[in-house]
C-alpha positions as CSV (number, residue, x, y, z in Angstrom):
1,X,107.4,89.5,101.2
2,X,107.7,90.9,97.7
3,X,109.0,89.6,94.5
4,X,110.0,91.3,91.2
5,X,110.3,89.8,87.7
6,X,110.3,91.0,84.2
7,X,108.8,89.5,81.0
8,X,109.8,90.3,77.4
9,X,107.1,91.2,75.0
10,X,107.8,91.2,71.2
11,X,105.4,93.1,69.1
12,X,104.8,92.8,65.5
13,X,102.8,95.8,64.4
14,X,102.8,99.5,65.0
15,X,99.6,99.4,67.2
16,X,98.7,96.1,69.0
17,X,97.3,94.7,72.2
18,X,99.2,91.7,73.5
19,X,97.4,89.6,76.1
20,X,99.8,89.0,79.0
21,X,97.2,87.6,81.4
22,X,98.7,84.1,81.5
23,X,102.1,85.3,82.2
24,X,101.0,87.5,85.0
25,X,98.9,84.7,86.5
26,X,101.8,82.3,86.3
27,X,104.0,84.8,88.1
28,X,101.4,85.4,90.9
29,X,100.9,81.6,91.3
30,X,104.7,81.0,91.7
31,X,105.2,84.0,94.0
32,X,103.8,82.3,97.2
33,X,101.8,85.5,97.9
34,X,98.4,84.5,99.1
35,X,96.9,88.0,99.7
36,X,98.3,91.3,98.4
37,X,98.8,93.2,95.2
38,X,100.4,92.7,91.8
39,X,101.8,95.8,90.0
40,X,102.2,95.4,86.2
41,X,104.3,98.2,84.8
42,X,106.0,99.0,81.6
43,X,108.9,101.5,81.4
44,X,108.3,102.8,77.9
45,X,106.9,106.1,76.8
46,X,105.1,104.8,73.8
47,X,103.5,101.8,75.3
48,X,100.9,101.1,78.2
49,X,99.2,98.5,80.2
50,X,95.4,98.1,80.3
51,X,92.7,95.7,81.6
52,X,89.9,95.0,79.2
53,X,87.7,92.2,77.8
54,X,89.6,89.1,76.5
55,X,86.8,86.9,75.5
56,X,86.2,88.6,72.1
57,X,89.2,89.6,70.0
58,X,87.0,92.2,68.3
59,X,87.3,94.4,71.3
60,X,91.0,94.9,70.8
61,X,90.6,95.2,67.1
62,X,87.9,97.9,67.6
63,X,90.1,99.7,70.1
64,X,93.0,99.7,67.6
65,X,90.8,100.9,64.8
66,X,89.4,103.7,67.0
67,X,92.9,104.8,68.2
68,X,94.3,104.9,64.6
69,X,91.4,107.0,63.5
70,X,91.4,109.4,66.6
71,X,95.2,109.8,66.9
72,X,96.6,109.8,63.4
73,X,100.1,110.8,62.5
74,X,99.7,114.5,61.4
75,X,102.2,116.9,59.9
76,X,101.6,119.6,62.7
77,X,103.3,117.5,65.4
78,X,106.8,118.8,66.1
79,X,108.4,115.9,68.0
80,X,111.4,115.0,66.0
81,X,110.9,111.3,66.1
82,X,107.5,111.6,64.6
83,X,105.7,109.4,67.1
84,X,103.7,112.0,69.0
85,X,100.4,110.0,68.7
86,X,102.2,107.0,70.4
87,X,103.2,109.3,73.2
88,X,99.6,110.6,73.6
89,X,98.2,107.1,73.7
90,X,100.6,106.0,76.3
91,X,99.7,108.8,78.5
92,X,95.9,108.2,78.0
93,X,96.3,104.4,78.8
94,X,98.9,104.5,81.6
95,X,102.2,102.7,82.1
96,X,100.7,100.4,84.9
97,X,97.9,98.6,86.5
98,X,97.5,97.4,90.1
99,X,95.6,94.2,90.7
100,X,94.5,92.5,93.9
101,X,95.7,89.1,94.9
102,X,93.3,87.1,96.9
103,X,93.7,83.4,97.9
104,X,96.8,83.2,95.8
105,X,95.0,84.3,92.5
106,X,94.4,87.6,90.7
107,X,91.1,89.1,91.4
108,X,90.0,89.7,87.7
109,X,86.4,89.9,86.5
110,X,85.1,87.0,84.4
111,X,85.9,88.7,81.0
112,X,89.0,90.7,82.0
113,X,92.4,90.3,80.7
114,X,95.6,92.2,81.0
115,X,97.1,93.7,77.9
116,X,100.5,95.2,77.0
117,X,99.6,98.1,74.7
118,X,102.0,98.8,71.8
119,X,101.7,102.2,70.2
120,X,105.1,102.5,68.4
121,X,106.0,99.0,67.2
122,X,107.2,96.6,66.2
123,X,109.6,96.5,69.1
124,X,111.1,94.3,71.9
125,X,109.5,95.5,75.1
126,X,109.8,94.8,78.8
127,X,107.0,94.5,81.4
128,X,107.9,94.4,85.1
129,X,105.8,92.5,87.6
130,X,105.9,93.1,91.3
131,X,103.9,91.3,93.9
132,X,103.7,92.5,97.6
133,X,102.0,90.5,100.2
134,X,99.4,92.2,102.4
């Protein structure tokens, strides 16, 4: 058994982390899959998916500050759209994460959350969720 769904994510700033954990948990809960995997994927070349701490918002604020400092928009980039740092960050973070479903629930650590990573916003984005029973 497998099930596919998409969720829309509206971002409001150029670089931001949007917590989508609740939406992914809801999808898994409604899927009827007791044991399997859940793939969280975004089809955008200037965005990503990551798992990190979601208990303290300072974590994503610090990550954003680090990325802005480490990957600034520089004049030597030749990509005509001017968003080369966004493409670099997307490649470093990855477009997907795979999570284990056990007993009908995502197997996440106590402090872990799932984030959509916007590197070229604000934009309307899409995230695909696919569960497969094991």
